[in-house]
C-alpha positions in Angstrom: -19.8 53.3 -114.9 -16.9 55.4 -114.1 -18.3 57.1 -110.7 -19.2 53.6 -109.9 -15.9 52.9 -109.6 -14.7 56.1 -108.5 -17.3 55.0 -105.1 -16.2 51.5 -104.8 -12.6 53.1 -104.7 -13.6 55.5 -101.8 -15.3 52.6 -100.0 -11.5 51.2 -100.2 -10.2 54.5 -99.2 -12.1 54.4 -96.1 -11.1 51.1 -94.7 -7.3 51.7 -94.9 -7.3 55.3 -93.9 -9.9 55.7 -91.3 -8.2 56.4 -87.8 -7.3 53.5 -85.6 -9.4 53.0 -82.5 -7.7 52.5 -79.3 -7.9 49.2 -78.0 -9.4 48.7 -74.6 -7.0 47.5 -72.1 -8.1 44.5 -70.0 -5.7 44.5 -67.0 -6.3 41.9 -64.1 -5.4 43.7 -61.2 -5.5 39.9 -59.5 -2.9 38.9 -61.7 -0.6 42.0 -61.5 -0.6 41.8 -57.6 0.1 37.7 -57.6 2.9 38.4 -60.2 4.7 41.3 -57.9 4.1 38.8 -54.9 5.2 36.2 -57.0 8.6 38.2 -58.3 9.3 39.5 -54.7 8.6 35.7 -52.6 11.0 34.3 -55.5 13.5 36.9 -54.7 13.6 36.3 -50.3 13.6 32.4 -51.7 16.7 33.2 -53.3 18.6 34.4 -50.8 16.9 32.1 -48.2 18.6 29.1 -50.5 21.9 30.8 -50.3 21.9 30.7 -46.6 20.9 27.1 -46.6 23.3 26.2 -49.5 26.2 27.8 -46.7 25.3 25.0 -44.8 27.0 22.4 -46.7 30.2 24.4 -46.4 30.1 26.1 -42.7 29.3 24.7 -39.4 26.4 26.0 -38.3 24.3 25.0 -34.8 21.9 22.6 -34.7 19.1 25.5 -33.5 20.6 27.4 -36.6 20.5 24.4 -39.3 17.0 23.2 -38.3 15.8 26.9 -38.0 17.2 27.2 -41.8 15.9 24.5 -43.4 12.2 24.8 -41.5 12.6 28.6 -42.9 13.1 27.7 -46.3 10.1 24.8 -46.2 8.1 27.3 -45.2 9.1 29.8 -48.0 8.7 26.8 -50.8 5.3 25.6 -49.8 4.6 29.4 -50.1 5.9 29.8 -53.5 4.1 26.7 -54.3 0.7 27.7 -53.3 1.3 31.2 -55.1 2.3 29.3 -58.5 -0.6 27.1 -57.9 -2.6 30.7 -57.4 -1.4 32.1 -60.5 -1.7 29.3 -62.5 -5.5 29.4 -61.8 -5.7 33.4 -62.4 -4.2 33.1 -65.8 -6.3 30.0 -66.7 -9.3 32.3 -66.2 -7.9 34.9 -67.9 -7.5 32.6 -71.3 -11.1 31.7 -70.6 -12.0 34.7 -70.2 -10.0 36.2 -73.8 -11.0 33.0 -75.3 -14.9 34.3 -74.7 -14.2 37.8 -75.9 -12.1 36.1 -79.2 -15.8 34.3 -80.4 -17.8 37.6 -79.7 -14.9 39.5 -81.6 -15.1 36.6 -84.8 -19.3 36.4 -84.9 -19.3 40.2 -84.7 -16.7 40.7 -87.3 -18.3 38.1 -89.5 -21.4 39.8 -89.1 -20.0 43.0 -89.9 -18.0 41.5 -93.1 -21.5 40.2 -94.4 -22.8 43.5 -94.2 -20.3 45.1 -95.8 -20.2 42.8 -99.0 -24.3 43.3 -99.1 -23.6 47.0 -99.2 -20.9 47.1 -102.1 -23.1 44.7 -103.6 -26.3 47.2 -103.4 -23.9 50.0 -105.3 -23.2 47.4 -108.2 -26.8 46.0 -108.3 -28.8 49.2 -108.2 -26.3 51.5 -110.2 -27.7 55.0 -110.2 -31.3 53.9 -107.8 -31.5 55.2 -104.4 -28.0 56.8 -102.7 -26.4 56.9 -106.1 -29.0 58.6 -108.1 -29.3 61.5 -105.0 -25.5 61.4 -105.4 -25.3 62.3 -109.1 -28.2 64.9 -108.4 -25.9 66.6 -106.2 -23.1 66.7 -108.8 -25.3 68.0 -111.1 -26.1 70.4 -108.8 -29.9 69.6 -108.4 -32.1 70.2 -104.9 -31.6 72.4 -102.5 -28.4 73.0 -100.5 -29.8 71.6 -97.4 -30.8 68.6 -99.1 -27.2 68.1 -100.7 -25.8 68.4 -97.3 -28.1 66.0 -95.7 -27.3 63.0 -98.0 -23.6 63.7 -98.7 -23.4 63.8 -94.4 -25.9 60.7 -94.2 -23.7 58.7 -96.8 -20.1 59.4 -95.5 -21.0 59.5 -91.7 -22.9 55.8 -91.7 -20.7 54.4 -94.2 -17.5 55.6 -92.3 -18.7 54.6 -89.0 -19.5 51.1 -90.2 -16.0 50.9 -91.9 -14.3 52.4 -88.4 -16.3 50.0 -86.1 -14.9 46.9 -88.6 -11.4 48.2 -88.6 -11.4 48.5 -85.2 -12.9 45.0 -84.3 -10.0 43.2 -86.3 -7.1 45.4 -84.2 -8.7 44.5 -81.2 -9.1 40.8 -82.0 -5.3 41.4 -82.9 -4.6 42.6 -79.5 -6.5 39.4 -78.0 -4.7 37.0 -79.8 -1.4 38.6 -78.8 -2.7 38.9 -75.3 -3.9 35.2 -75.7 -0.4 34.2 -76.4 1.5 35.9 -73.8 -1.4 34.2 -71.3 -0.6 30.7 -72.5 3.2 31.2 -72.5 3.2 32.9 -68.8 0.7 29.7 -67.7 3.5 26.8 -69.6 6.3 28.8 -67.1 4.4 28.6 -64.0 3.4 25.1 -64.7 7.2 24.6 -65.0 8.3 26.5 -61.6 5.5 24.8 -59.9 6.5 21.3 -61.0 10.0 21.8 -60.4 9.1 23.3 -57.0 7.2 20.4 -55.9 9.4 17.9 -56.9 12.1 20.0 -54.2 9.7 20.7 -51.8 9.7 16.8 -50.9 13.5 16.5 -50.9 13.5 19.4 -48.3 11.0 17.5 -46.4 13.3 14.6 -46.9 16.3 16.7 -45.6 14.5 18.2 -42.6 13.1 15.2 -41.3 16.3 13.4 -41.6 18.2 16.5 -39.7 15.7 16.0 -36.7 16.2 12.2 -36.8 19.7 12.8 -36.7 19.4 15.3 -33.4 16.7 12.8 -31.7 19.1 9.6 -32.1 22.1 11.4 -31.4 22.8 12.2 -27.4 26.0 14.5 -28.5 23.8 16.6 -31.0 20.8 16.9 -28.6 23.4 18.1 -25.8 24.7 20.5 -28.4 21.3 21.7 -28.7 20.8 22.2 -25.3 23.8 24.2 -24.8 22.7 26.6 -27.3 19.2 27.2 -26.2 20.9 28.3 -22.7 22.6 30.5 -24.6 19.9 31.8 -26.2 18.4 32.5 -22.9 21.8 33.7 -21.5 21.7 36.2 -24.2 18.2 37.1 -23.7 18.4 37.8 -19.4 21.6 39.8 -20.2 19.5 42.0 -22.6 17.1 42.3 -19.9 19.2 43.3 -17.1 21.1 45.7 -19.3 17.7 47.6 -20.1 16.8 47.3 -16.0 20.2 48.8 -15.5 19.8 51.7 -18.0 16.1 52.3 -15.9 17.8 51.7 -12.6 20.3 54.6 -13.4 17.6 57.2 -14.8 15.5 56.9 -11.5 18.5 57.8 -9.5 19.4 60.7 -12.1 15.3 61.7 -11.8 15.6 61.6 -7.8 19.1 63.4 -8.1 17.0 66.6 -9.9 14.2 66.1 -7.9 16.4 66.7 -4.5 18.4 69.5 -5.7 15.3 71.0 -6.8 13.3 70.6 -3.3 16.5 72.8 -2.4 15.6 75.6 -3.7 12.5 78.0 -3.4 10.7 77.8 -6.1 10.9 73.8 -6.4 8.5 72.0 -8.8 6.7 69.2 -7.7 7.8 66.4 -9.6 5.8 63.1 -10.1 7.4 60.0 -8.1 8.4 57.6 -10.2 6.2 54.6 -10.4 7.0 51.0 -8.7 4.1 48.7 -9.1 4.2 47.0 -11.7 1.3 47.2 -14.0 -0.4 44.1 -15.8 -1.0 44.1 -19.7 -4.6 44.4 -21.4 -4.5 42.5 -23.8 -3.2 39.3 -25.8 -0.3 40.3 -28.1 -1.7 37.3 -30.8 -4.8 35.3 -31.2 -3.5 31.8 -31.5 -2.7 28.2 -29.5 0.1 28.1 -27.0 2.0 25.6 -28.6 4.9 25.9 -25.7 4.2 27.1 -22.1 6.6 28.7 -19.5 8.9 26.7 -17.4 10.0 23.6 -18.2 8.3 21.8 -20.9 8.5 19.2 -23.8 10.5 21.0 -27.1 7.6 20.6 -29.4 10.4 19.6 -32.2 13.6 18.3 -30.9 11.7 16.2 -28.3 14.0 17.3 -25.5 13.2 18.8 -22.2 13.9 22.2 -22.2 13.5 25.7 -19.8 11.4 28.4 -21.6 11.6 31.9 -20.6 8.4 32.8 -22.4 5.5 31.2 -24.5 5.1 30.4 -28.2 1.9 31.6 -29.4 0.9 30.0 -32.9 0.2 32.6 -35.6 -1.0 32.7 -39.5 0.9 35.0 -42.1 0.3 38.6 -41.9 -1.3 38.4 -38.7 -1.0 41.7 -36.5 1.2 41.7 -33.1 -0.1 44.0 -30.2 1.7 45.6 -27.4 0.2 43.7 -24.5 0.3 47.0 -22.5 1.1 50.6 -22.4 4.7 51.6 -22.7 7.7 52.7 -24.6 9.6 50.4 -27.3 13.2 50.3 -25.7 14.5 48.1 -28.4 14.0 46.9 -31.9 16.5 44.1 -32.6 17.9 40.5 -34.1 18.1 38.4 -31.1 19.9 35.3 -31.1 17.2 32.3 -31.1 14.8 35.0 -31.1 15.2 36.9 -34.9 13.7 40.0 -35.3 12.1 41.0 -32.0 11.1 44.0 -30.1 11.1 45.1 -26.6 8.7 47.4 -24.1 9.1 48.7 -21.4 6.2 49.2 -19.3 5.4 50.8 -15.9 7.6 49.5 -12.5 10.0 47.9 -14.6 8.4 45.5 -16.6 9.9 44.1 -20.0 7.7 42.3 -22.7 9.5 40.9 -25.3 8.2 39.8 -28.8 10.3 37.5 -30.9 9.9 36.0 -34.5 8.4 39.0 -36.2 8.5 39.3 -39.5 8.1 43.3 -40.0 8.3 45.6 -36.8 6.4 49.3 -37.1 7.8 50.6 -34.1 11.3 52.1 -33.5 13.3 52.7 -30.3 11.8 55.4 -28.3 8.1 55.2 -29.5 5.4 55.4 -27.0 2.7 52.9 -27.8 -1.0 52.4 -26.0 -2.2 49.6 -24.8 -3.2 46.9 -27.5 -1.3 48.7 -30.0 -0.4 47.4 -33.3 3.8 46.9 -33.2 4.1 44.6 -36.5 3.6 41.2 -37.8 4.6 37.6 -36.9 6.9 35.8 -38.6 9.0 32.6 -38.5 12.5 33.8 -38.8 14.6 32.1 -36.0 11.6 30.0 -35.5 12.5 26.2 -35.6 8.6 25.1 -36.4 6.9 27.8 -38.4 4.8 30.9 -37.8 5.0 32.2 -34.2 5.0 34.6 -31.8 7.8 34.2 -28.3 6.2 36.0 -26.0 8.3 36.9 -22.7 7.4 38.9 -19.4 10.2 40.0 -16.9 9.4 42.1 -14.1 13.2 43.3 -13.7 15.3 40.9 -14.2 12.9 37.9 -13.2 10.8 36.1 -16.1 7.3 35.7 -15.0 4.6 33.3 -16.6 3.2 35.8 -19.2 -0.4 34.0 -19.2 0.0 34.8 -15.4 0.8 38.1 -16.0 -1.7 39.0 -18.7 -4.5 38.5 -15.9 -2.8 41.2 -13.5 -5.1 44.6 -13.1 
């Protein structure tokens, strides 16, 4: 009887003191990526809303006001969509955890039953079977090989059973904590989404009221036209400065060439090309939403002159260099937002405005159709688009016609 109690105590010891199995981490890379996107968008949205709040205390131009409202509206829509995407992923994760818990519960119940049966057998059979073998070993009967065999068999099999059950119990505890965390995250996402959807409705209403007031007010329309014209003058002034710089560089090159020609060992300097070379690819694949020249403004519904064309884009869509050339400017330009200007052979300049990311810098040589960044909606009045302008010297030309030049 004493030995029987010793063996039961041994099983209890195994259950308590067995080494813990490391719980297998089940991390969803998709959920982690979405969380990072959500955090980044929340930070950008907070900055954007600060700018919109300043509209209440500062006097902003008509175009700037509409652009800020439109950008804020676009970010909020994106935020609501991302919240919904996160919500869906968390729900899927909860379903998977639920299935895993069901499976663990069934396995634990089965192993508990097997463990209880094993303990009952030790009491019922007494010295029969394995117990008789243990007693024989303790009395020193039988060969050493037989003793080792039975000791290893009993200890290894029973220990593995206890350790497996211990691992299952720990895994279930981890899964329950994970489920609790996911449920809390789900409630937080649902609460945020509900609040943002309500805010989105208010933003749409506010933007509609602002646009309606501009369309009805002659003074606001006049102010808007003045702002558009001022932005155009700024753009033309930039091109004039770039062209003046180019002309000065050509004059210096000619001067050096002349000096070298007077020398005996004068080297031939390539002649500077003067013939404009057209591009070979469309900078962005999308619908033309505003053409070159006089047209009705798509948002303000007033007649304005456009120095370039506007191409509808999608989030993350790549912008390409229309032709090989040199990047001569990367800057924030009034009315065009983050922009890139490329100089091509013969004094041709192409402008790419409303970019969300720019992957080139001033002085970079770019190839035909090379990726220079992504399209965005900064300083845009109507969502994601690319402003594309072409100037031959200081004269703007229709970019779509220029694209067809060989």
